[in-house]
C-alpha positions as CSV (number, residue, x, y, z in Angstrom):
1,M,0.5,-0.5,-14.7
2,Y,-1.3,-3.6,-13.6
3,G,-4.9,-3.9,-15.1
4,C,-7.5,-1.7,-16.9
5,V,-8.4,1.6,-15.4
6,A,-11.5,3.6,-15.9
7,P,-11.6,7.3,-14.8
8,S,-10.8,8.6,-11.4
9,S,-7.5,11.2,-0.8
10,A,-6.8,11.9,1.0
11,G,-8.2,13.1,3.9
12,K,-7.5,11.7,7.2
13,S,-9.7,8.5,7.6
14,A,-9.4,4.9,9.5
15,A,-5.9,4.7,8.7
16,Q,-5.1,7.6,11.3
17,P,-4.3,4.8,14.1
18,G,-0.9,4.7,11.9
19,Q,-0.4,8.5,11.6
20,T,3.2,9.4,12.6
21,L,4.1,13.7,13.0
22,G,7.1,13.2,10.9
23,A,5.1,11.6,7.9
24,E,2.4,13.9,8.2
25,A,4.8,16.7,8.0
26,R,6.4,15.3,4.7
27,G,2.7,15.2,3.3
28,S,1.9,11.7,4.0
29,I,0.7,8.9,6.4
30,T,2.3,6.0,7.8
31,Y,-0.3,3.0,7.0
32,P,0.0,0.3,9.8
33,I,2.2,-1.9,7.7
34,L,6.0,-3.0,8.2
35,T,7.1,-5.7,5.7
36,H,10.0,-7.5,5.2
37,M,10.6,-8.1,1.3
38,P,13.2,-10.8,0.0
39,R,15.6,-8.6,-2.4
40,R,17.0,-11.7,-4.3
41,P,15.6,-15.4,-4.6
42,S,17.6,-17.8,-2.5
43,T,17.5,-21.1,-0.7
44,D,17.2,-22.6,3.0
45,V,20.0,-24.2,4.8
46,S,18.7,-27.4,3.1
47,G,19.1,-26.1,-0.4
48,E,15.3,-26.0,-1.1
49,R,13.8,-22.5,-2.3
50,T,11.3,-21.2,-0.3
51,S,8.0,-19.6,-1.8
52,T,9.2,-16.1,-0.9
53,G,13.1,-16.7,-1.9
54,V,14.2,-16.6,1.6
55,P,13.4,-18.3,5.1
56,A,11.1,-16.1,6.9
57,A,13.2,-16.5,9.9
58,S,16.6,-16.0,8.4
59,R,15.5,-12.9,6.3
60,R,16.5,-10.2,8.9
61,E,19.9,-12.2,9.7
62,A,21.0,-13.0,6.7
63,G,20.8,-9.4,5.5
64,Y,18.3,-10.5,2.3
65,G,15.5,-8.5,3.9
66,A,14.4,-5.2,2.9
67,I,12.2,-3.3,5.1
68,M,8.9,-1.9,3.2
69,R,7.4,0.6,4.8
70,I,3.7,1.8,3.1
71,E,2.6,5.2,3.5
72,R,-0.7,7.1,2.1
73,V,0.1,10.1,0.5
74,I,-1.4,13.2,1.5
75,G,0.4,16.3,0.0
76,A,1.1,17.0,-3.5
77,A,4.9,17.6,-3.1
78,V,5.6,13.5,-2.2
79,V,3.3,12.5,-5.6
80,E,6.5,13.9,-7.6
81,A,9.0,11.2,-5.4
82,G,7.1,8.6,-7.4
83,V,6.7,10.4,-10.7
84,E,8.4,7.1,-12.4
85,L,5.5,4.9,-11.4
86,F,3.0,6.8,-13.2
87,D,1.8,6.9,-17.0
88,E,2.8,10.6,-17.4
89,P,3.9,12.9,-15.3
90,P,1.2,14.0,-12.3
91,K,-0.6,17.1,-13.1
92,A,-0.5,20.1,-10.5
93,A,-4.7,20.7,-10.7
94,A,-5.4,17.1,-10.9
95,T,-3.0,15.9,-7.9
96,E,-4.3,18.7,-5.8
97,R,-7.8,17.4,-6.6
98,F,-7.5,13.9,-6.2
99,L,-5.7,14.4,-2.8
100,S,-8.3,16.6,-1.7
101,S,-11.4,14.5,-2.8
102,P,-12.9,12.5,0.3
103,G,-12.9,8.6,-1.0
104,H,-9.5,9.1,-3.1
105,H,-6.7,7.1,-1.9
106,L,-2.6,7.1,-3.1
107,L,-0.3,5.0,-0.9
108,F,3.5,4.4,-1.6
109,A,5.7,1.7,-1.0
110,Y,9.3,2.9,0.2
111,D,12.0,0.6,0.8
112,D,14.1,2.1,3.9
113,Q,16.9,-0.5,2.8
114,A,17.4,0.3,-0.5
115,D,21.0,2.4,-1.7
116,D,18.8,5.2,-1.9
117,S,17.1,4.6,1.7
118,G,13.1,5.7,1.7
119,A,12.8,5.2,-2.2
120,V,9.1,5.1,-3.5
121,V,9.3,1.9,-5.2
122,G,5.3,1.1,-5.4
123,M,2.0,3.0,-5.6
124,I,-1.7,2.0,-5.2
125,S,-4.4,4.2,-6.0
126,G,-8.2,3.4,-5.1
127,V,-11.5,5.4,-5.7
128,E,-14.6,4.7,-3.4
129,T,-17.8,4.7,-5.3
130,T,-21.1,4.9,-4.0
131,H,-24.3,3.9,-4.9
132,P,-28.1,4.2,-3.8
133,D,-29.1,0.8,-3.3
134,K,-25.2,-0.7,-3.2
135,G,-23.4,1.1,-0.5
136,T,-19.7,2.0,-1.3
137,E,-17.0,0.0,-2.8
138,M,-13.3,0.6,-3.4
139,F,-11.9,0.7,-7.3
140,L,-8.5,-0.2,-7.5
141,Y,-7.3,2.6,-10.2
142,E,-4.1,2.0,-11.1
143,L,-1.0,-0.1,-9.3
144,G,2.8,0.0,-10.3
145,V,6.5,-1.4,-8.9
146,V,9.3,0.2,-10.5
147,P,11.0,-2.3,-12.4
148,T,14.1,-2.9,-10.3
149,A,12.0,-3.9,-7.3
150,R,9.5,-6.2,-9.3
151,K,8.9,-10.2,-7.9
152,R,9.3,-9.3,-4.3
153,G,6.0,-9.5,-3.7
154,I,5.6,-5.4,-3.3
155,A,2.6,-5.4,-5.8
156,A,0.4,-7.6,-3.7
157,E,1.3,-5.8,-0.4
158,L,0.1,-2.7,-1.6
159,V,-3.3,-4.2,-3.0
160,R,-3.6,-6.1,0.6
161,A,-3.0,-2.5,1.9
162,L,-5.6,-0.8,0.0
163,A,-8.2,-3.6,0.6
164,A,-7.5,-3.1,4.4
165,L,-8.0,0.6,4.2
166,A,-11.3,-0.4,2.2
167,K,-12.7,-2.4,4.7
168,A,-11.8,-0.1,7.6
169,R,-13.6,2.5,5.7
170,G,-17.1,0.9,5.5
171,C,-16.8,-0.8,1.9
172,Y,-18.5,-3.8,0.8
173,G,-15.8,-4.8,-1.2
174,M,-13.3,-3.8,-3.8
175,W,-12.9,-4.5,-7.5
176,V,-10.3,-3.9,-10.5
177,G,-10.6,-4.5,-14.4
178,V,-7.8,-6.6,-15.8
179,D,-6.7,-7.2,-19.4
180,V,-7.4,-10.9,-19.9
181,D,-3.7,-11.1,-21.2
182,N,-2.3,-9.7,-18.0
183,V,-0.6,-12.5,-16.7
184,A,1.3,-10.6,-14.1
185,A,-1.5,-8.6,-12.8
186,L,-3.7,-11.7,-12.6
187,A,-1.5,-13.2,-10.5
188,T,-0.6,-10.7,-8.3
189,Y,-4.1,-10.1,-7.5
190,R,-5.0,-13.5,-7.1
191,R,-2.2,-13.9,-4.3
192,A,-3.6,-10.6,-3.0
193,G,-7.2,-12.8,-2.0
194,A,-9.0,-11.3,-5.4
195,Q,-11.9,-14.0,-6.7
196,E,-11.7,-13.8,-10.5
197,E,-15.3,-12.7,-12.1
198,T,-16.7,-13.6,-15.1
199,A,-15.0,-11.5,-18.5
200,C,-16.8,-8.4,-19.6
201,V,-16.3,-5.8,-22.4
202,V,-15.2,-2.5,-21.4
203,Q,-17.0,0.2,-23.6
204,S,-15.6,4.0,-23.1
205,W,-16.4,7.9,-24.3
206,G,-13.2,10.1,-25.0
207,F,-13.8,13.6,-24.8
208,S,-11.5,16.1,-26.2
209,K,-9.5,18.5,-24.2
210,S,-10.3,22.2,-24.5
C-alpha cells in the first residue's frame, strides 16, 4: 500500500450524478471519470518519448490505451473482486460497517480493455473526519494498484478522484501520512497535486483482539 495508515461509504453522495442503474445493481456507483491510460511506454512519430508513454492524440488509434473506469463501491460483494488490493482478506463485519458508514468511501479502478475485461486494477479508500473548530477533511486511508497495472498513472487518477469527491462533499482538504522513504507513494501524491508538509512522528496504541 501507499503510505502510512491510521484507523478507519458509502451512502449516496455528491457522486450521484455519475450513477448508473447497472453499476448500482452490481453494488457500485460509477464515478464520473473515464480515463485512457497507456499500456506500455512508447514513442511518438519523431521517436521522442512522451510524458505518458504514448501521444495523447494517438492512444486510441494505436491501441495502446486502456479505458479505465473508476467506481465507488457500495456493495460488500464487489469488495471481494478487489481482494488482491488489501493487506489482508476483507472481514465481512468490517466491510459492512465501512460501507454503511456515511463519510466512508471506497473507489475501485477497472481496466475495461484488459484480457479479463472489467478487472479491478486499483483501489483507494477515504474517511471523512470532522472536528468542531475545523470542519471536515478527507483522510486518504489506503491506496493500492495491482503489480501488473503499475506505472500507468492509475494511482494518481484514483487520488484525484477521491480529492474531487472530497471537494464535492464540502471537505476543506485531504491528507495522507507517508513513510519518508516511500519514493513511489511520494511521487504519486505529488503528481496528484499534494503539497508536502513538515515531517511528523506517528504515535500509536495497540489493543488486543478479544
